[in-house]
N, C-alpha and C positions, 0 to 999 in steps of 0.2 A: 437431709435429702432435699433436693429441690424437685421442682414439678417434673422434669424429665425423668429423674431418678425414681421418684415415686410411681410413675407410670410404667417404667421398666420393671419395678419390683411387683407391681400388680400382675404383670404377665406371668411371672414366676410363681406368684401365690396362687393364681387360678389358671392353670394350663389349659383348662377347658374353654376359656374365653380369651382367645387370641384377638388381635386387632381386627380380623375378619368378622368376628362375632360381636365385639364391643370396641367401637373406635376409640381412638385417643381422645377425641372430644367428648365422648360420652363417658369415658373413664374419668375424665377431669370433672365433669358434672358430679359424678358419684363421690369422688374424692372431696370436692368442695362441700358438698352436703354433709359428708362425715366430719369434716373439720369444724363445721358450724355446730353440728350436734355435739361433738367433743367439747367445744368451748361452752356450750350451754350446761353440759352435765358436769364439767369440772371446774368452771369459772377460772380458766387458765389465763385469761387476759384482762386482769383487774385494772381498773382506772377510776377516775372520778371526773365529774363535770359540775359546773355551777350553772344555775338557771334562775331566771328572775321570778320573784314572788309578785303576785298581783293582789291589790288590796281586795278583800272579800271574796277571793277566788280559793275554793278548796281543792279543785280537781285540775290536774295537770297531765297532759298527754307527753309521756316521756319519749316516745318515738318521734314526735315532732320537734321536741325541745332538744333532744340529744341524738344527733345523726347517727352515731355508732352504737347506740344502746341495744343490748341483746337481753340482758336479764339482770335482776338484782343479785348481789352477793348473797351467799346462804344465810349469813348471820344478820344481814341488813344494816347498813350504816348510812344515816342520813343526818343532815345538820341544817340549822337555821341561823343566819347572821342577825345577831341581836345587838345593835348599837356598835360594838367594837369587836366582836369575836363570833366565831361559829360555835354554837351550843348544840350538843347532840340531841337528836330526837329519839323518842322511844318508837321502835318499829313494832307495830301491833298488827292485828287482823281486824277484819270487819265484824267478826263475832265479838271481839273484845269491846269494840266501840258500842255495838248494840247492847251489850250486857252493862257496860259501865257508864255509857253516855247515850241514853236512848234518844236524845234530841240532837245527836252530833251533826246531822245533816242540816239542821236549821240554827245551830248554835251561833251565838254572836261572834264576830271576828275578835282576834286578839293576837297574842304571840304564840305560834305554833309550838306545841309540846310533844306532839307524837305524829306518826304518819302511818299510812297503809300503802304498801306497794302491791298492786294487784295487776299482774300482767304487766301491760305497758302504761298503767295509770297510777299516778301518785296522788294521794289524798292527804292534805294537811289538816290537822285537827288542833286547835281551832283554825279556821282559815285565817291568813294573816290580815292584820288591819291596815297594813302599810305596804305600798309597792317598794321593793327593794331590788336594786341591780345585783344580780347574783346572790339573791337571798337564800337560795337553797343550794346545798351541796350534796350530792348523791354518789356513794360508791357503787360500782356496777361492773359487770363483765361486758366488754365491748365485743362487737361483731368483728370477725376476721375479714379482711379483704380477700375475696376469692382469688385463688392462684390464677394468674394469666401471664401475658408476656412482660408485664411490669412487676407484679408480685410473684416471684417465681418460687418463693418458699412458703410452706404452709404456715397457717396462723397469720397471715397478712403481711409477711415481711419482704423487703427488697434484699435484706440480708437474714441469715439464719438466726432465730432466737435461740441461744444456746441453752437456756434453762428449759426449753421445750424439746430439744433435739432428741433426747433419749425416749420421748414418747412417740416419735414418728411411726413406730411399728404398729401403734394402736390405730392410726389412720388406715393402714393396710388391713388391720383386723376388721375394720368397719367395711371396707371395700370387699373383703372376701366374704363376709356374712351376706352382704347385699347381693353379691353375684350368685351365691348358691341359693339365695332366696329366689332369684329369678330363674336360674338353671334348673332348679329342683322344684318348680312350683307345682307340678303334678304329682309329686312324691311327698305325701305327708309324713313318711317315716324317714326322710333323708338324714343319714348319719353325719354326713360331712357338713350339712346346714346346721344341725344341732350343735355339732362340735365348734364350728365357726361362731355361732352366736354366743355359746358359753365362753369361748375364749375372749371374745370382745367384751362381754359383760364383766368377766373377771379382771381383765386388764384395765378397763376404764374405771372400775372401782378402786383399783390400786392407784391410778393416776389421780383420780379425784381426791383420795385420801392424802397423797403427798403434796398436791397443790394446795389443799386446804391448810396444811401446816404452815406453809409459807404465807398464804394470804392472811391467816390469822395473825401471824407476827407483824405483818405490815399494818393491818388494821388496828391492832392493839397499840402500836406505836402512834398512829394517827389519832386515836382516841385519847391516849395520854397527852399528847401535845396540844389537844383541843383544836387543831387545825388552824392555827393563827395564820392569817394570810400572809405575813412577812416571812413565815417559815416555809410556806407552801407555794411559793411563786411558780414553781414548776411541778408537774406531776410526779408524785413520790414514787410512782410504779414505773 
C-alpha cells in the first residue's frame, strides 16, 4: 500500500474519525510516527555503516556520525578494523565494564576489543590508540524516511519494499490504537481502545519475531565472513 491507500484504509478502520475530524495531513503524521515506532521495535530496516576511529577517543555520538541511525540491532554487532580486516567486538553493557574493568573510563588506549551501545552513544574499550578511516563498523536499524510526495511507500521507499508489504496492516493497527486513545480519552474502560492496543501489541510481536529470524541469518553470514572489505563493497542488506 502507498500513502494514499493507507490513508484511505485509515478511514475504514476508524469510521468515527473522518477527514473532518482528523485531516489527511494529521493522519499522515500519525502513520509516520507509527512506522518509526514499528522500525524501532522490529529492527525491520537493518543496515550497516562505517565511521572513523579517533586516537584516544572512547565515546562516539552515533546520531551525528550516522545520519539515518535509529537504534542498534537486538544482538548487537560491531567491528573494528585492525590492520587488514574487521574483527568483531564484544557488545557488552556498562555494568559489565564496571564489574570487570573498574578503570575502563581511564584505561590506556589500545586495540578495541569490546563496546557499549547506550542509546545513541557508542563506547569503545579500550579507546583506539590510532586514528583509522572507517575504523568502526556498526550494524543497526535505520530510520525510515517519512512518507511524503517523494517517499510514497511506508518504511522510506520510492518503491514498495516487498519483504515488508505483508506487515502494512500493522501500521493501520498503530493508527487505530492511537485514534481510539484520543477519541476515548475520557473513557478509562473503553473496550475498543483496549482491543486495538491488544491487536497492535500481538501483531507487532509477531512481526518482530519474523524479522528477527531473517536478521539473524544475515548477521550470522556477516559474522562468518568476518566482513572482509572486498566482500562487502556494497551493503549486504
